C-alpha positions in Angstrom: 20.6 -49.6 4.5 18.3 -51.9 2.5 18.3 -55.6 2.3 20.7 -55.9 -0.6 23.2 -53.2 0.5 26.5 -53.7 2.3 29.5 -51.6 3.3 33.1 -52.3 2.7 35.5 -50.3 4.9 39.1 -50.1 4.0 41.9 -48.6 6.1 43.1 -46.4 3.3 43.1 -42.7 2.8 44.6 -42.6 -0.7 42.0 -42.1 -3.4 44.1 -43.7 -6.1 44.6 -46.8 -3.9 40.8 -46.9 -3.2 40.1 -46.7 -6.9 42.6 -49.5 -7.5 40.7 -51.6 -5.0 37.4 -50.9 -6.9 39.1 -51.9 -10.1 40.3 -55.2 -8.6 36.8 -55.9 -7.3 35.4 -55.1 -10.8 37.9 -57.4 -12.4 37.1 -60.2 -10.0 33.3 -59.8 -10.4 33.7 -59.7 -14.2 35.7 -63.0 -14.1 33.0 -64.6 -11.9 30.2 -63.4 -14.3 32.1 -64.8 -17.3 33.0 -68.1 -15.8 30.3 -69.0 -13.3 27.7 -70.4 -15.8 25.0 -68.7 -13.7 21.9 -67.4 -15.4 22.4 -64.1 -13.7 25.3 -61.6 -13.3 26.5 -59.9 -10.2 26.4 -56.1 -10.4 26.9 -53.4 -7.8 27.2 -49.6 -7.4 29.4 -47.8 -5.0 30.4 -44.5 -3.5 33.9 -43.8 -2.5 34.4 -41.5 0.5 37.4 -40.9 2.8 36.6 -40.5 6.5 38.1 -37.3 7.8 37.4 -34.4 10.2 34.7 -33.0 7.9 32.3 -35.7 9.2 30.8 -35.3 12.7 30.6 -39.0 13.2 30.6 -42.3 11.4 26.9 -42.2 10.7 27.2 -39.0 8.8 30.1 -40.6 6.8 28.0 -43.6 6.0 25.1 -41.4 4.9 27.4 -39.4 2.6 28.8 -42.6 1.1 25.3 -44.0 0.6 24.3 -40.8 -1.2 27.4 -41.1 -3.5 26.4 -44.7 -4.3 22.8 -43.7 -5.3 24.2 -40.9 -7.5 26.4 -43.5 -9.2 23.3 -45.7 -9.7 21.4 -42.9 -11.3 24.3 -42.1 -13.7 24.3 -45.8 -14.8 20.6 -45.7 -15.4 20.9 -42.5 -17.4 23.7 -44.0 -19.6 21.5 -47.1 -20.2 18.6 -44.9 -21.2 20.7 -42.9 -23.5 21.9 -46.0 -25.2 18.3 -47.3 -25.7 17.1 -44.0 -27.2 
């Protein structure tokens, strides 16, 4: 992981509940960005993965989650580029 990356682990195996957690985080970050008065905004990308028997170990799981996060980042960049052009 790089210097500005972090992992959030939740004890949850329900994808809808995980997505709800992401929505809550998004809402809280949006409130902060709106009300903080900071000259910058907090932004993040994420990958949602559920640890199960398909992963040999936790390191493989983290690597998979990290790949999902980078794929999400690339999608965001592509959307931005499409809006510009």
